[in-house]
C-alpha positions as CSV (number, residue, x, y, z in Angstrom):
1,F,0.0,0.0,0.0
2,E,2.9,2.4,0.8
3,V,4.4,1.6,-2.6
4,K,1.0,2.4,-4.2
5,L,0.9,5.8,-2.4
6,S,4.5,6.5,-3.5
7,S,3.4,6.0,-7.0
8,L,0.9,8.8,-6.6
9,F,3.8,11.1,-5.8
10,F,2.9,11.4,-2.2
11,P,5.6,14.0,-1.3
12,P,7.4,13.6,2.1
13,S,8.5,17.2,1.9
14,Q,4.9,18.4,1.8
15,Y,3.4,15.8,4.2
16,K,5.4,16.4,7.3
17,F,3.8,13.5,9.2
18,R,3.9,11.1,6.3
19,D,4.4,7.9,8.2
20,L,1.4,8.6,10.5
21,T,-0.7,9.5,7.5
22,I,0.2,6.3,5.6
23,E,-0.6,4.2,8.7
24,E,-4.1,5.7,8.9
25,L,-4.7,5.2,5.2
26,K,-3.7,1.6,5.4
27,N,-6.5,1.1,8.0
28,V,-8.9,2.9,5.7
29,S,-8.0,0.7,2.8
30,K,-8.4,-2.5,4.8
31,T,-11.8,-1.5,6.1
32,Y,-13.1,0.0,2.9
33,P,-11.3,-1.7,0.0
34,N,-13.5,0.1,-2.6
35,F,-11.8,3.4,-1.9
36,T,-9.4,4.7,-4.5
37,F,-6.5,7.1,-3.8
38,S,-5.1,9.9,-5.9
39,M,-3.2,13.2,-5.7
40,N,-5.1,16.2,-7.1
41,T,-5.2,20.0,-6.9
42,Y,-7.5,21.4,-4.3
43,T,-8.7,25.0,-4.6
44,F,-9.5,26.8,-1.3
45,K,-12.0,29.5,-0.9
46,D,-9.5,32.3,-1.3
47,G,-8.3,30.9,-4.6
48,S,-5.1,29.4,-3.4
49,Q,-4.3,25.8,-4.5
50,K,-2.4,22.9,-3.2
51,D,-1.8,19.3,-4.4
52,L,-3.4,17.1,-1.8
53,L,-3.9,13.4,-1.3
54,N,-7.6,12.4,-1.5
55,F,-9.6,9.2,-1.5
56,S,-13.1,8.5,-2.7
57,G,-15.6,5.6,-2.6
58,T,-18.8,4.6,-1.0
59,V,-19.9,4.0,2.5
60,P,-22.8,1.7,3.5
61,V,-25.8,3.5,5.0
62,K,-29.1,2.0,6.2
63,Y,-32.1,4.3,6.0
64,G,-35.0,1.9,5.6
65,N,-33.2,0.4,2.7
66,S,-29.5,0.0,2.2
67,Y,-27.6,2.7,0.3
68,N,-24.1,3.3,-0.8
69,I,-23.3,6.9,-0.3
70,P,-20.4,8.3,-2.4
71,I,-17.9,10.5,-0.5
72,C,-14.5,12.1,-1.1
73,L,-12.0,13.1,1.6
74,W,-9.1,15.5,1.0
75,I,-6.1,14.9,3.4
76,L,-4.5,18.2,4.4
77,D,-0.7,18.3,4.6
78,S,-0.9,18.8,8.4
79,H,-2.7,15.5,8.9
80,P,-3.2,14.0,11.4
81,F,-3.2,17.2,13.4
82,A,-5.8,18.8,11.2
83,P,-9.1,17.1,10.0
84,P,-9.7,16.2,6.3
85,I,-12.0,18.2,4.1
86,C,-15.0,16.0,3.3
87,F,-17.5,16.1,0.4
88,L,-20.3,14.0,-0.9
89,K,-19.6,12.9,-4.4
90,P,-23.1,12.4,-5.9
91,T,-23.7,11.0,-9.4
92,A,-25.7,12.9,-12.0
93,N,-29.0,11.3,-10.9
94,M,-28.5,12.2,-7.2
95,G,-29.5,15.4,-5.5
96,I,-27.9,16.8,-2.3
97,A,-30.2,17.0,0.6
98,V,-29.0,20.2,2.4
99,G,-29.1,19.7,6.2
100,K,-27.3,20.3,9.4
101,H,-24.4,18.1,8.2
102,V,-24.3,18.9,4.5
103,D,-24.3,22.2,2.6
104,A,-25.4,22.9,-1.0
105,R,-22.0,22.1,-2.5
106,G,-21.9,18.7,-0.7
107,R,-19.4,19.8,1.9
108,I,-19.8,17.6,5.0
109,Y,-19.7,19.1,8.5
110,L,-19.7,16.8,11.6
111,P,-19.0,17.2,15.3
112,Y,-16.1,14.7,14.8
113,L,-14.4,17.2,12.5
114,Q,-15.0,20.2,14.7
115,N,-13.5,18.3,17.7
116,W,-10.7,16.7,15.8
117,S,-7.7,16.0,18.0
118,H,-4.8,13.6,17.3
119,P,-4.3,10.8,18.3
120,K,-7.9,10.4,19.6
121,S,-9.4,11.3,16.2
122,T,-8.9,8.9,13.2
123,L,-10.1,8.6,9.7
124,I,-11.9,5.3,10.5
125,G,-13.6,7.0,13.5
126,L,-14.6,9.9,11.2
127,I,-16.2,7.6,8.6
128,K,-18.1,5.7,11.3
129,E,-19.6,8.9,12.6
130,M,-20.4,10.0,9.0
131,I,-22.3,6.8,8.5
132,A,-24.2,7.2,11.8
133,K,-25.2,10.8,10.9
134,F,-26.2,9.8,7.4
135,E,-28.4,7.1,8.9
136,E,-30.2,9.8,10.9
137,E,-30.6,12.2,7.9
138,L,-30.0,10.8,4.4
139,P,-27.8,13.3,2.5
140,L,-28.8,12.4,-1.0
141,Y,-32.0,11.7,-3.0
142,S,-32.9,10.5,-6.5
143,L,-33.5,13.1,-9.2
144,S,-36.0,13.2,-12.1
145,S,-34.4,13.2,-15.6
146,S,-34.7,17.0,-16.0
147,D,-33.3,17.6,-12.5
148,A,-30.5,15.2,-13.3
149,A,-29.4,17.3,-16.2
150,R,-29.1,20.4,-14.0
151,Q,-27.3,18.4,-11.4
152,S,-24.8,17.2,-14.0
153,E,-24.0,20.9,-14.8
154,L,-23.6,21.6,-11.1
155,L,-21.3,18.6,-10.6
156,S,-19.2,19.7,-13.5
157,Y,-18.8,23.1,-12.0
158,I,-17.8,21.7,-8.6
159,A,-15.3,19.3,-10.2
160,K,-13.7,22.3,-11.9
161,I,-13.4,24.1,-8.5
162,T,-11.7,21.1,-6.9
163,E,-9.4,20.6,-9.9
164,G,-8.5,24.3,-10.1
165,E,-9.9,24.9,-13.6
166,T,-11.9,28.1,-12.9
167,D,-10.7,31.7,-12.9
168,M,-9.5,31.0,-9.4
169,K,-6.5,29.2,-10.9
170,L,-5.5,32.3,-12.8
171,R,-6.0,34.5,-9.7
172,S,-3.8,32.2,-7.6
173,K,-1.1,32.2,-10.3
174,T,-1.0,36.0,-10.4
175,G,-0.7,36.3,-6.6
176,G,-4.2,35.4,-5.4
177,R,-4.0,35.3,-1.6
178,N,-1.0,37.5,-1.1
179,E,-1.7,40.2,-3.7
180,G,-5.0,41.3,-2.4
181,C,-4.5,40.5,1.3
182,F,-1.3,41.8,2.7
183,N,-2.4,41.7,6.4
184,K,-4.5,38.8,7.4
185,I,-5.6,38.2,11.0
186,T,-7.3,34.9,12.1
187,V,-9.4,34.7,15.2
188,V,-9.9,31.1,16.4
189,G,-13.2,30.6,18.2
190,A,-16.6,31.9,17.3
191,G,-17.9,32.5,20.9
192,D,-18.7,35.9,22.3
193,L,-15.0,36.8,22.7
194,G,-14.1,35.6,19.2
195,I,-17.0,37.7,17.6
196,A,-15.9,40.7,19.7
197,C,-12.3,40.4,18.5
198,V,-13.4,40.2,14.9
199,L,-15.7,43.2,15.1
200,A,-13.0,45.3,17.0
201,V,-10.3,44.4,14.5
202,A,-12.6,45.1,11.5
203,A,-13.8,48.4,13.1
204,K,-10.2,49.6,13.6
205,D,-9.3,48.6,10.0
206,V,-6.3,46.7,11.3
207,A,-6.2,44.1,8.6
208,D,-7.0,43.6,4.9
209,K,-8.8,40.4,5.8
210,V,-10.1,38.9,9.1
211,V,-10.8,35.1,9.2
212,L,-13.1,33.8,12.0
213,L,-12.2,30.1,12.4
214,D,-15.2,28.5,13.9
215,V,-14.1,25.3,15.7
216,S,-17.5,24.8,17.5
217,E,-19.7,21.8,17.0
218,G,-22.1,21.7,14.1
219,A,-23.0,24.4,11.6
220,A,-22.5,28.2,12.0
221,K,-24.7,29.6,14.7
222,G,-25.2,32.6,16.9
223,G,-22.8,35.4,16.3
224,A,-20.9,33.6,13.5
225,M,-24.2,33.1,11.7
226,D,-25.1,36.8,12.1
227,L,-21.7,37.8,10.7
228,E,-22.5,35.7,7.6
229,I,-26.0,37.1,7.3
230,F,-24.9,40.8,7.5
231,A,-21.7,40.3,5.5
232,V,-19.2,42.4,7.5
233,P,-16.7,43.6,4.9
234,N,-13.4,41.7,4.6
235,V,-14.5,39.1,7.2
236,E,-14.5,35.4,6.2
237,I,-16.0,32.6,8.4
238,S,-14.5,29.2,7.9
239,R,-14.1,25.8,9.6
240,D,-11.0,25.0,7.6
241,F,-7.6,25.6,9.3
242,S,-6.3,26.2,5.8
243,A,-8.3,29.5,5.7
244,S,-5.9,30.9,8.3
245,A,-2.9,30.4,6.0
246,D,-0.3,33.3,6.0
247,S,-1.9,35.2,8.9
248,K,0.2,37.9,10.5
249,V,-1.6,37.4,13.8
250,V,-3.6,34.4,15.0
251,V,-5.8,35.2,18.0
252,L,-6.8,32.3,20.3
253,T,-10.1,32.8,22.1
254,V,-11.4,29.3,22.5
255,N,-12.2,27.8,25.9
256,S,-13.3,24.3,26.7
257,L,-17.0,24.0,27.7
258,G,-16.6,20.5,29.1
259,N,-18.0,19.1,32.4
260,A,-14.7,19.3,34.3
261,Q,-15.0,19.1,38.1
262,T,-11.8,20.9,39.2
263,Y,-9.9,24.0,38.1
264,L,-7.0,21.7,37.0
265,D,-9.5,19.6,34.9
266,V,-10.8,22.8,33.2
267,I,-7.3,23.8,32.2
268,Q,-6.4,20.3,31.1
269,S,-9.6,20.4,28.9
270,N,-8.3,23.6,27.4
271,V,-4.9,21.9,26.8
272,E,-6.6,19.1,24.9
273,L,-8.5,21.7,22.8
274,F,-5.3,23.5,22.0
275,R,-3.6,20.3,21.1
276,G,-5.8,20.0,18.1
277,I,-5.6,23.7,17.1
278,I,-2.1,25.0,17.7
279,P,-0.1,22.6,15.4
280,A,-2.6,23.3,12.6
281,V,-2.6,27.1,12.7
282,S,1.2,27.1,13.3
283,H,1.6,24.9,10.2
284,Y,-0.4,27.3,8.0
285,S,1.0,30.5,9.4
286,Q,4.6,29.7,10.3
287,N,5.6,33.3,10.7
288,A,2.6,34.5,12.6
289,V,2.4,36.0,16.1
290,L,0.2,33.9,18.3
291,L,-2.0,36.1,20.5
292,V,-3.6,34.2,23.3
293,A,-6.8,35.4,25.0
294,S,-8.0,32.0,26.3
295,H,-8.1,31.4,30.1
296,P,-6.1,31.2,32.2
297,V,-4.0,33.4,29.8
298,E,-0.6,32.8,31.4
299,V,-0.9,29.0,31.3
300,M,-2.5,28.9,27.8
301,T,0.2,31.1,26.4
302,F,2.8,28.7,27.8
303,V,0.9,25.8,26.3
304,S,0.7,27.6,22.9
305,W,4.4,28.2,23.0
306,K,5.2,24.6,23.7
307,L,2.8,23.2,21.1
308,S,3.8,25.6,18.4
309,S,7.6,25.5,18.9
310,F,7.6,29.2,17.9
311,P,10.2,31.5,19.4
312,K,9.1,33.1,22.6
313,S,8.9,36.5,21.0
314,R,6.0,35.3,18.7
315,V,3.8,33.8,21.4
316,I,2.2,36.4,23.7
317,G,-0.9,36.6,25.9
318,V,-3.3,39.5,26.2
319,G,-2.2,39.7,29.8
320,A,-2.8,43.0,31.6
321,N,-3.0,45.2,28.5
322,L,-6.6,46.2,29.2
323,D,-5.9,46.8,32.9
324,S,-2.8,48.9,32.0
325,E,-4.6,51.0,29.5
326,R,-7.4,51.6,32.0
327,F,-4.9,52.3,34.7
328,Q,-3.1,55.0,32.6
329,Y,-6.4,56.5,31.6
330,M,-7.5,56.8,35.2
331,L,-4.3,58.4,36.3
332,T,-4.5,60.9,33.5
333,N,-8.2,61.7,33.3
334,L,-9.6,61.0,36.8
335,L,-6.6,61.7,39.0
336,K,-4.9,64.3,36.8
337,A,-1.5,62.6,37.1
338,E,-0.5,62.6,33.5
339,V,3.2,62.6,34.3
340,L,2.9,59.4,36.3
341,A,0.6,57.7,33.7
342,K,3.1,57.4,30.9
343,D,5.4,55.2,33.0
344,A,2.6,53.3,34.8
345,W,1.8,49.6,34.2
346,V,-0.2,46.7,35.6
347,V,2.0,43.6,35.6
348,G,2.0,40.0,36.8
349,E,-0.9,37.7,36.3
350,Q,-4.6,38.4,35.4
351,G,-7.0,38.5,38.3
352,E,-6.5,39.5,42.0
353,D,-2.7,39.1,41.9
354,K,-2.0,41.8,39.3
355,V,0.1,44.7,40.6
356,P,0.9,48.3,39.6
357,S,4.5,49.0,38.6
358,W,6.6,51.7,36.9
359,T,9.2,51.7,34.2
360,S,11.1,54.8,35.4
361,C,11.2,57.3,38.2
362,N,11.7,61.1,38.1
363,A,14.9,62.4,39.5
364,V,14.5,64.5,42.6
365,A,16.7,66.8,44.5
366,N,17.0,64.9,47.8
367,Q,15.9,61.9,49.7
368,T,13.1,63.7,51.5
369,E,11.5,64.7,48.2
370,A,12.1,61.2,46.8
371,V,10.1,59.7,49.7
372,A,7.3,62.2,49.3
373,A,7.1,61.6,45.6
374,H,7.1,57.8,46.2
375,N,4.3,58.1,48.8
376,S,2.2,60.4,46.5
377,R,2.6,58.0,43.6
378,E,1.6,55.0,45.7
379,K,-1.5,56.8,46.9
380,M,-2.4,57.6,43.3
381,A,-1.8,54.0,42.2
382,S,-3.9,52.6,45.1
383,R,-6.9,54.9,44.2
384,A,-6.7,53.9,40.5
385,M,-6.4,50.2,41.4
386,E,-9.5,50.5,43.6
387,V,-11.4,51.9,40.7
388,L,-10.1,49.1,38.5
389,K,-11.5,46.5,40.7
390,G,-15.0,47.6,39.8
391,K,-14.3,47.3,36.1
392,G,-15.1,43.9,34.7
393,Q,-13.5,42.4,31.5
394,R,-16.4,41.9,29.2
395,S,-16.0,40.3,25.8
396,W,-16.3,43.6,23.9
397,S,-13.7,45.3,26.1
398,V,-11.2,42.4,25.7
399,G,-12.0,42.5,22.0
400,L,-10.9,46.1,21.9
401,S,-7.7,45.3,23.8
402,V,-7.0,42.5,21.3
403,A,-7.5,44.9,18.4
404,D,-5.1,47.3,20.0
405,L,-2.4,44.7,20.3
406,A,-3.0,43.3,16.8
407,E,-2.6,46.9,15.4
408,S,0.7,47.3,17.1
409,I,2.0,44.0,15.7
410,V,0.6,44.3,12.1
411,K,1.5,48.0,11.7
412,D,4.9,47.6,13.5
413,K,4.1,50.5,15.8
414,R,6.8,49.7,18.3
415,K,4.3,50.6,21.1
416,V,4.7,49.5,24.7
417,H,2.0,47.1,26.0
418,S,1.8,45.0,29.2
419,V,1.4,41.5,27.7
420,S,2.1,38.0,28.9
421,T,5.6,37.1,27.8
422,L,8.2,34.5,29.0
423,A,9.3,36.0,32.3
424,K,12.3,33.7,32.9
425,G,15.3,35.8,33.8
426,C,13.2,38.8,35.0
427,C,12.9,39.6,38.7
428,N,15.0,36.5,39.6
429,I,12.4,34.2,38.0
430,N,14.0,31.0,36.9
431,S,11.1,29.0,35.7
432,E,9.4,29.0,32.2
433,V,6.3,31.0,33.0
434,F,4.5,33.7,31.2
435,L,3.6,36.9,33.1
436,S,2.5,40.4,32.0
437,L,5.4,42.8,31.6
438,P,5.8,46.0,29.6
439,C,6.9,44.9,26.1
440,I,7.7,46.8,22.8
441,L,5.5,45.1,20.1
442,G,6.2,45.0,16.4
443,T,5.7,42.7,13.4
444,S,7.9,40.0,15.0
445,G,6.0,40.1,18.3
446,V,7.9,41.1,21.4
447,I,10.9,43.2,20.3
448,E,12.1,44.1,23.8
449,V,10.9,43.7,27.4
450,V,11.1,47.1,29.1
451,R,12.9,47.1,32.4
452,L,10.8,47.7,35.5
453,E,11.8,50.1,38.2
454,E,13.2,48.0,41.1
455,D,10.6,47.6,43.8
456,P,10.9,44.7,46.3
457,L,7.1,44.5,46.7
458,V,6.5,44.1,43.0
459,Q,9.3,41.6,42.6
460,E,8.0,39.6,45.5
461,K,4.5,39.6,43.9
462,L,5.9,38.5,40.5
463,Q,7.9,35.7,42.0
464,S,4.9,34.5,44.0
465,S,2.8,34.4,40.8
466,A,5.6,32.6,38.9
467,G,5.8,30.0,41.6
468,S,2.0,29.2,41.7
469,I,1.8,29.2,37.9
470,H,4.8,26.9,37.5
471,D,3.3,24.5,40.1
472,L,0.1,24.4,38.1
473,Q,1.9,23.8,34.8
474,Q,3.8,20.9,36.3
475,Q,0.5,19.1,36.9
476,L,-0.7,19.4,33.3
477,K,-0.2,16.7,30.7
478,L,1.3,18.3,27.7
């Protein structure tokens, strides 16, 4: 079987996990010997094309009578870390019954695909679920002779799309994806936070194109569906990881909604979720900056760093950016301490353990004035932090913060933000943990960590946070 695949020019340079893929396909061939395998050109929604391995055949479905349902599965080059792209392959006398698992083009959507996670998810498992769902809702029906003629035309058109024979081919040859879309941002997760991030990024005109990668179960719903209905300009909604290709920034907003009993279980569920996402988005956008907004942000930024193998500068968490911007605003506008505000930051970990800090101090004539200035500053900071406690972090406010960070990265603004970055080596922290620190951000992510003013209380707080986060990370299964 491996020899047979090799004869199809199955390129090891393209399929990085070639051996794992071949092993899975062997199992498919044994279970469904009618399947045929080939290498063909697949055209994605944005017009880009790629030679991909695919297999087609029929699966047995019982729906009153017994039916053989024709299907075709395209294996992405990041397999088995990304799910295949699945289609029905109806004959000319078959019509597609559009439903919750099948669209008008015959594209198949299943919970198994949305929850794909290697090694738990397999092609055999996917086909079994496909059969089970088709037995609940038959995806094809017989056509009359006149309908069959129209169906034949439709199938011919679809075949041209998948074989790259439309004007999309010309567009991809002349630059397609990169010519018209210099700055792409992908937001992973179509929950309230994901939608808020998309709308904020679109409103600030940060990117030429924003992709909302919906990894939820089933068809588009809620906010994602509304985005489709009202057609927000330059926003694409997709369930294909390939749609994120060549993103400058990938924003992670997903959180597991499982029935975990303990805090550690909740985080471990998030780790499992990221295990199926990070390798895929990293594969398609190898030069992207990963911007993590999932909870707890310090731990999930660490997890993203480990799973992506990206340099530390290109994996950051939203951290205390929102708190810092609010903190500075309060000092300037409410407390009229504009001089203090420009050097003021909230650092550490999100939640109750965040702490105000400073990146410089004003020179004073003598020690008495220095003490007075310090006391005045601390009073101002305490008042501002008290006000901060009453400010929640709603989805829309975090979305605005994410757009702020994305703009600094995409537009190379070299602006300072308090974001979660690898804190090892700072404030005598020796463990690999991510904490919010003032960082200069540009197209390559963190360009420089800005040195904090030495303050024993701040250092003690950061070291305490680092210790608790490290202990938590040690209990996770990565």
